[in-house]
VEXLO-321570 format. One record per residue: residue number from 1; x, y, z of N, C-alpha, C, O in turn; residue in one letter. Coordinates in Angstrom, 1 decimal. Atoms other than C-alpha are relative to their C-alpha. Layout:
BEGIN
     k   n_east   n_north     n_up   ca_east   ca_north    ca_up   c_east   c_north     c_up   o_east   o_north     o_up   r
   NUM        X         Y        Z         X          Y        Z        X         Y        Z        X         Y        Z   A
...
END
This chain:
BEGIN
     k   n_east   n_north     n_up   ca_east   ca_north    ca_up   c_east   c_north     c_up   o_east   o_north     o_up   r
     1      0.8      -1.2      0.0       0.0        0.0      0.0      0.9       1.2      0.0      1.8       1.4      0.8   X
     2     -0.8      -1.2      0.1       1.4        3.4     -1.0     -0.5       0.9      1.1     -1.7       1.2      1.2   X
     3      0.4      -0.9     -1.1       1.4        5.8      2.0     -0.6       1.3     -0.6     -0.2       1.7     -1.7   X
     4      0.5      -1.4      0.3      -0.6        9.1      1.9      1.1       0.9      0.4      1.6       0.8      1.5   X
     5     -1.0      -0.9     -0.2       1.9       11.9      1.7     -0.5       1.3      0.7     -1.5       1.9      0.2   X
     6      0.3      -1.3     -0.6       1.8       14.9      4.1      1.3       0.8     -0.1      2.3       0.4      0.5   X
     7     -1.2      -0.9      0.1       4.3       17.6      3.1      0.0       1.1      1.0     -0.8       2.0      0.9   X
     8     -0.1      -1.0     -1.1       5.2       19.6      6.2      1.3       0.7      0.0      1.7       1.2      1.0   X
     9     -1.3      -0.7      0.1       8.4       21.0      4.9     -0.2       1.5      0.1     -1.3       2.1     -0.2   X
    10      0.1      -1.5     -0.2       9.1       24.7      5.8     -1.0       0.4      1.1     -1.3       1.6      1.1   X
    11      0.9      -0.4     -1.0       6.7       24.5      8.7      0.6      -0.3      1.4      1.3      -1.3      1.5   X
    12     -0.6       0.2     -1.4       7.6       24.9     12.4     -1.1      -0.4      0.9     -2.3      -0.3      0.6   X
    13      0.9       0.5     -1.1       6.0       23.4     15.5     -1.0       1.1      0.3     -0.6       2.3      0.5   X
    14      0.6       1.3      0.0       3.1       22.9     15.9     -0.6      -0.4     -1.3     -1.3      -1.4     -1.4   X
    15      0.6       0.2      1.3       2.2       23.0     12.2      0.1      -1.4     -0.6     -0.8      -1.9     -1.1   X
    16     -0.1       1.4      0.5       3.6       19.6     11.2     -1.1      -0.9      0.6     -1.7      -1.7      0.0   X
    17      1.0       0.9     -0.8       1.4       17.9     13.9     -1.4       0.4     -0.5     -2.2      -0.5     -0.6   X
    18      1.3      -0.4      0.4      -1.6       19.9     12.9     -0.3      -0.5     -1.4     -1.5      -0.9     -1.7   X
    19      0.2       0.5      1.4      -1.2       19.0      9.2     -0.3      -1.5      0.1     -1.1      -2.0     -0.6   X
    20      0.2       1.4     -0.1      -0.9       15.3     10.2     -1.4      -0.3      0.6     -2.1      -1.1      0.1   X
    21      1.3       0.2     -0.6      -3.9       15.6     12.5     -1.2       0.2     -1.0     -2.1      -0.6     -1.0   X
    22      1.0      -0.3      1.0      -6.0       17.1      9.7     -0.2      -1.1     -1.0     -1.3      -1.5     -1.4   X
    23      0.0       1.0      1.0      -5.0       14.5      7.2     -0.6      -1.3      0.6     -1.4      -2.0     -0.1   X
    24      0.4       1.3     -0.6      -5.5       11.5      9.6     -1.5       0.0      0.2     -2.1      -1.0      0.2   X
    25      1.4      -0.1     -0.3      -9.0       12.8     10.4     -0.8      -0.5     -1.3     -2.0      -0.9     -1.1   X
    26      0.7       0.4      1.2      -9.9       12.0      6.7      0.2      -1.4     -0.4     -0.5      -1.9     -1.3   X
    27     -0.5       1.4      0.4      -8.4        8.5      6.6     -0.6      -1.1      0.9     -0.9      -0.8      2.1   X
    28      0.4       1.1     -0.7      -9.5        5.1      7.7      1.1      -0.7      0.8      2.3      -0.5      0.5   X
    29     -0.9       0.8     -0.7      -7.8        2.8     10.2      0.8      -0.9     -0.9      0.3      -1.5     -1.9   X
    30     -0.9       0.8      0.8      -4.8        1.0      8.8      0.7       0.7     -1.1      1.6       0.1     -1.7   X
    31     -0.6      -0.8      1.1      -3.9        3.7      6.3      1.4       0.4      0.5      1.6       0.9      1.6   X
    32     -1.3      -0.5     -0.3      -0.2        4.5      6.2      0.1       1.5     -0.5     -0.4       1.9     -1.5   X
    33     -0.2      -1.4      0.3       0.8        8.2      6.2      1.5       0.3      0.1      2.2      -0.1      1.1   X
    34     -1.4      -0.3      0.0       4.3        9.4      5.3      0.0       1.6      0.1     -0.5       2.3     -0.7   X
    35     -0.2      -1.4     -0.3       5.2       12.8      6.7      1.4       0.5     -0.2      2.3      -0.1      0.3   X
    36     -1.3      -0.5      0.3       8.1       14.8      5.3      0.1       1.4      0.6     -0.7       2.3      0.3   X
    37     -0.1      -1.3     -0.7       9.3       17.7      7.5      1.4       0.5     -0.1      2.4      -0.2     -0.5   X
    38     -1.4      -0.6     -0.1      12.2       20.1      7.7      0.3       0.4      1.4      1.4       0.9      1.7   X
    39     -0.2      -0.4     -1.4      11.7       20.8     11.4      0.4      -1.3      0.8     -0.4      -2.2      0.9   X
    40     -0.4       1.2     -0.7      13.7       18.3     13.5     -0.8      -0.4      1.2     -0.9      -1.6      1.6   X
    41      0.9       0.3     -1.2      11.3       18.6     16.4     -1.1      -0.9     -0.4     -1.7      -1.5      0.5   X
    42      1.0       0.9      0.5       8.8       16.7     14.3      0.3      -1.5      0.3     -0.7      -2.3      0.5   X
    43     -0.4       1.4     -0.3      10.7       13.5     15.1     -0.4      -0.4      1.4     -0.6      -1.6      1.7   X
    44      0.6       0.2     -1.3       9.5       13.9     18.7     -1.4       0.3      0.1     -2.2      -0.4      0.7   X
    45      1.3      -0.5     -0.2       6.3       15.8     18.3     -1.1      -1.0     -0.7     -2.1      -1.3     -0.1   X
    46      0.9       0.8      0.6       4.6       13.5     15.8     -0.2      -1.4      0.7     -1.3      -1.8      0.9   X
    47      0.2       1.3     -0.7       5.3       10.2     17.6     -0.7       0.2      1.3     -1.5      -0.6      1.8   X
    48      0.7      -0.2     -1.3       4.1       11.8     20.9     -1.5       0.2     -0.3     -2.3      -0.3      0.4   X
    49      1.4      -0.2      0.4       0.9       12.9     19.1     -0.7      -1.4     -0.3     -1.8      -1.7      0.1   X
    50      0.5       1.3      0.3       0.5        9.3     17.8     -0.3      -0.8      1.2     -1.4      -1.4      1.3   X
    51      0.2       0.7     -1.3       0.9        7.8     21.3     -1.3       0.4      0.7     -2.1      -0.4      1.1   X
    52      1.2      -0.6     -0.7      -1.8       10.1     22.7     -1.3      -0.4     -0.7     -2.3      -0.6     -0.1   X
    53      1.2       0.1      0.8      -4.2        9.5     19.8     -0.2      -1.4     -0.6     -1.1      -1.6     -1.4   X
    54      0.2       1.4      0.4      -3.8        5.7     19.2      0.4      -0.4     -1.3     -0.1      -1.3     -1.9   X
    55     -0.6       0.4      1.2      -1.8        5.7     16.1      1.4      -0.6      0.2      2.0      -0.5      1.3   X
    56     -1.3       0.8     -0.2       1.4        3.6     15.5      1.0       0.6     -1.0      0.8       0.7     -2.2   X
    57     -1.1      -0.5      0.8       4.7        5.0     14.3      0.7      -1.3     -0.6      1.1      -2.1      0.2   X
    58     -0.6       1.1      0.7       6.1        2.6     11.7      1.5       0.2     -0.1      2.3      -0.7      0.0   X
    59     -1.4      -0.3      0.3       9.4        4.4     11.0      0.2       1.4      0.2     -0.6       2.3     -0.1   X
    60     -0.5      -1.4      0.1      11.3        7.6     11.6      1.4      -0.1     -0.6      2.1      -1.0     -0.4   X
    61     -1.3       0.0      0.7      14.3        8.5      9.5      0.4       1.5     -0.3     -0.5       2.3     -0.5   X
    62     -0.5      -1.2      0.4      16.5       11.4      8.7      0.7      -0.2     -1.4      1.4      -1.1     -1.6   X
    63     -0.5       0.1      1.4      17.3       12.0      5.0      0.6       1.3     -0.4     -0.2       2.2     -0.8   X
    64     -0.6      -1.4      0.3      19.7       14.9      4.5     -0.5       1.0      1.0     -0.3       0.8      2.2   X
    65      0.6      -1.0     -0.8      17.9       17.9      5.8     -1.5      -0.2      0.2     -2.2       0.8      0.7   X
    66      1.4       0.3     -0.2      14.5       16.3      5.9     -0.2      -1.1      1.0      0.7      -2.0      1.1   X
    67      0.3       0.9     -1.1      12.9       14.3      8.6     -1.3      -0.7     -0.4     -2.3      -0.1     -0.8   X
    68      1.1       0.8      0.5      10.5       11.4      7.7     -0.6      -0.8      1.2      0.1      -1.4      2.0   X
    69      0.7       0.8     -0.9       7.8        9.9      9.9     -1.1      -0.8     -0.8     -1.8      -0.2     -1.5   X
    70      1.0       0.8      0.6       5.7        7.0      8.7     -0.9      -0.6      1.1     -0.4      -1.1      2.1   X
    71      0.9       0.4     -1.1       2.6        6.2     10.8     -1.1      -0.8     -0.6     -1.5      -0.6     -1.8   X
    72      1.2       0.7      0.4      -0.3        3.9     10.6     -1.2       0.5      0.8     -1.1       0.6      2.1   X
    73      1.2      -0.5     -0.6      -3.7        5.3     11.4     -0.7      -1.1      0.9     -0.9      -2.2      0.4   X
    74      0.7       0.9     -0.9      -5.4        3.7     14.4     -1.5       0.1     -0.1     -2.0       0.8     -0.9   X
    75      1.5      -0.1      0.0      -9.0        3.1     15.2     -0.4       1.3      0.6      0.2       1.9      1.4   X
    76      0.6      -1.3     -0.5     -11.1        6.2     15.8     -0.4       0.0      1.4     -0.9       1.0      1.9   X
END
């Protein structure tokens, strides 16, 4: 399954999390979401949001100057 892309580059906290929250609200459980950020804080903020809201972080990765978080949408 191809992940749904959320481009949060050039956004600072809390905007990457808000973009993810807005996109996840449109998606069903089990959907993969790939978030690309330029704010290194997103590597902590998005996983924390996932824990609070019942979503699962599949992977976090740094690629050059971009930060990637892949998550799986949990049950509503």
